Every structure is written in structure tokens, then in C-alpha cells.
C-alpha positions in Angstrom: -34.7 -24.4 120.3 -37.6 -22.3 121.3 -41.1 -23.1 120.2 -41.7 -19.5 119.2 -38.6 -19.3 117.0 -39.7 -22.3 115.0 -43.3 -21.1 114.7 -42.1 -17.7 113.6 -39.7 -19.2 111.0 -42.4 -21.3 109.5 -44.9 -18.5 109.3 -42.3 -16.2 107.7 -41.6 -18.8 105.0 -45.3 -18.9 103.9 -45.7 -22.6 103.9 -49.1 -24.2 103.9 -48.7 -25.6 107.4 -51.5 -24.8 109.8 -50.9 -23.6 113.3 -52.4 -26.8 114.7 -49.9 -28.9 112.8 -47.0 -26.8 113.9 -48.1 -26.9 117.5 -48.5 -30.7 117.4 -45.1 -31.2 115.8 -43.4 -28.9 118.3 -45.1 -30.6 121.2 -44.1 -34.1 120.0 -40.5 -33.0 119.3 -40.2 -31.4 122.7 -41.6 -34.4 124.5 -39.2 -36.7 122.6 -36.3 -34.4 123.3 -37.0 -34.4 127.0 -37.2 -38.2 127.1 -33.8 -38.4 125.4 -32.4 -35.9 127.9 -33.5 -38.0 130.8 -31.7 -41.0 129.2 -28.6 -39.0 128.8 -28.7 -37.8 132.4 -29.1 -41.4 133.7 -26.1 -42.5 131.6 -24.0 -39.5 132.8 -24.8 -40.3 136.5 -23.9 -43.9 136.0 -20.7 -42.9 134.2 -19.7 -40.6 137.1 -20.3 -43.3 139.6 -18.2 -45.8 137.6 -15.4 -43.2 137.2 -15.3 -42.4 140.9 -15.2 -46.2 141.6 -12.4 -46.6 139.1 -10.4 -43.8 140.6 -10.8 -45.2 144.1 -10.4 -48.9 143.4 -8.6 -49.4 140.1 -5.6 -51.7 140.8 -2.1 -50.6 139.9 -1.6 -53.6 137.6 -3.6 -54.1 134.5 -6.0 -57.1 134.9 -9.5 -58.2 134.0 -11.0 -56.0 136.7 -9.4 -52.9 135.0 -10.6 -54.2 131.6 -14.2 -54.7 133.0 -14.3 -51.1 134.4 -12.8 -49.7 131.2 -15.4 -51.5 129.1 -18.2 -50.2 131.2 -16.9 -46.7 131.2 -16.0 -46.7 127.6 -19.3 -48.0 126.4 -21.2 -45.4 128.4 -18.9 -42.6 127.3 -19.3 -43.6 123.6 -23.1 -43.8 123.9 -23.3 -40.4 125.7 -21.1 -38.8 123.1 -23.2 -40.2 120.3 -26.4 -38.9 121.9 -24.9 -35.4 122.4 -23.7 -35.4 118.8 -27.1 -36.4 117.3 -28.8 -33.9 119.6 -26.5 -31.1 118.5 -26.9 -31.9 114.8 -30.7 -31.9 115.1 -30.8 -28.7 117.1 -28.5 -26.8 114.8 -30.2 -27.8 111.6 -33.9 -27.5 112.6 -34.1 -23.7 112.9 -33.0 -23.2 109.2 -35.7 -25.4 107.6 -39.2 -24.9 106.4 -41.9 -27.3 107.4 -41.4 -29.8 104.5 -37.6 -29.8 104.9 -38.1 -30.1 108.6 -40.4 -33.1 108.2 -38.0 -34.7 105.6 -35.0 -34.1 107.9 -36.7 -35.6 110.9 -37.7 -38.7 108.9 -34.0 -39.2 107.8 -32.8 -38.4 111.3 -35.0 -41.0 112.9 -34.0 -43.6 110.3 -30.4 -43.0 111.3 -31.5 -43.4 114.9 -32.6 -47.0 114.0 -28.9 -47.7 113.3 -28.1 -46.5 116.8 -31.0 -48.2 118.4 -30.7 -51.6 116.7 -26.9 -51.9 116.3 -24.9 -49.5 118.4 -27.0 -49.6 121.6 -27.0 -53.4 121.8 -23.2 -53.5 121.3 -22.7 -50.8 124.0 -25.0 -52.7 126.3 -23.3 -56.0 125.6 -19.9 -54.5 126.3 -21.2 -52.9 129.5 -22.6 -56.3 130.6 -19.4 -58.1 129.7 -17.4 -55.5 131.7 -19.6 -56.1 134.7 -19.2 -59.9 134.4 -15.4 -59.4 134.4 -15.8 -57.7 137.8 -17.6 -60.6 139.5 -14.5 -62.8 140.2 -12.9 -59.9 142.0 -16.1 -59.2 143.9 -16.3 -62.9 145.0 -12.7 -62.7 146.3 -13.2 -59.4 148.1 -16.7 -59.7 149.6 -18.6 -62.1 151.8 -20.6 -64.9 150.2 -23.9 -63.2 151.1 -22.9 -59.8 149.7 -21.5 -61.4 146.6 -24.8 -63.2 146.1 -26.6 -59.9 146.6 -24.4 -58.3 143.9 -25.1 -61.1 141.4 -28.9 -60.9 141.9 -29.1 -57.1 142.1 -26.7 -56.8 139.1 -28.8 -59.2 137.0 -32.0 -57.4 138.1 -30.5 -54.0 137.3 -29.4 -55.1 133.9 -32.8 -56.6 133.2 -34.5 -53.3 134.2 -32.1 -51.3 132.1 -32.7 -53.6 129.1 -36.5 -53.2 129.5 -36.1 -49.4 129.7 -33.9 -49.4 126.6 -36.3 -51.6 124.6 -39.2 -49.4 125.8 -37.4 -46.3 124.7 -36.6 -47.7 121.3 -40.2 -48.7 120.8 -41.4 -45.2 121.9 -38.9 -43.6 119.5 -40.0 -45.8 116.7 -43.6 -44.9 117.3 -42.7 -41.2 117.4 -40.9 -41.7 114.0 -44.0 -43.3 112.5 -46.2 -40.5 113.9 -43.9 -37.9 112.3 -44.3 -39.6 108.9 -48.1 -39.5 109.2 -48.2 -35.7 109.8 
């Protein structure tokens, strides 16, 4: 959505919004949208790497290794699809609203994002972690003790970093929602 389209739409509707408020709202929305896009890109890259790994190394027989990879790929795919869906809904509805309807919609949108942030994201992250844990017995059998130890520590550190990034993102999105309600 272009900044100019939204500003033009609001000015044509004759609302009592000032140009400063519209610019602040647009800047905040664009900044938040860009951060969400970065998150989506990171998830897509991770998904592509997992999918390539699955294609190359997935065993012919169904086992816990297959289940682990499937849980990791499935949780990421679901989360990415959910992000794209919410992004699409927000983008298609915003250009048809006046300022008050826009503000009301964003408030309800970010309330629904709480459900995603506090319920769905932890479930997806938990399934992803469980899938990774299911892979470790196979890694232990296939790799040397030193490399296996490296995988455990780097995997734990990576999951910790991802958890911190997710929590930080949720906090930032929550602050953004609060700032939208104060405008």
C-alpha cells in the first residue's frame, strides 16, 4: 500500500485527521510491516534449507527422523502461511477505510495478533524444537562425537537466540499496538 494512496483517501473523506497524525500513522505502519517482512523472509529461508535437507536425506522408511523433519517443516509452513494471510487481509482492507475505521481495524487486528503471538507462535516453536530433538539420535549415530556435541550446543544456542528474537518481536508488536491506541 502506498503512503500517497492512504493520505489521498483520508483527505478525500474529509476526516478531522491532521497531516502530522496521518504521517505518523503511516510511518509506524510501514516500519512494523517491514519488520514483519524480515521475519517472514527468515522463516522462508529456514524452510527452504529444511526442505532441501529433507529431499536429500529423508529416509525411505518412516521413522522419528522423518517425523522430526516433518514437524519442523510443517510448523514453519503453517506460521509463514498465517503471516501471509494476516498481511493480505490487512493490506486489502486498509485502503477502503477512513481514519477512524482504520484505527479501529488496526486495534482489532493487533488484538487478533495477540492470539498468534501468545498461543500459535509458542505451539509452532515448540513443535519445531520437538522436531529438532527427534533428529538428535540420528545425528549421534551418523556423526562423530565432537560434531554431535557441536550440533547440540549450536542447536541449543540457535533456539535460544530465536526465542529471544521472537519474544523481542512480540514485545515490539505489543508496544506498537499500544501506540496505535494512543493516537
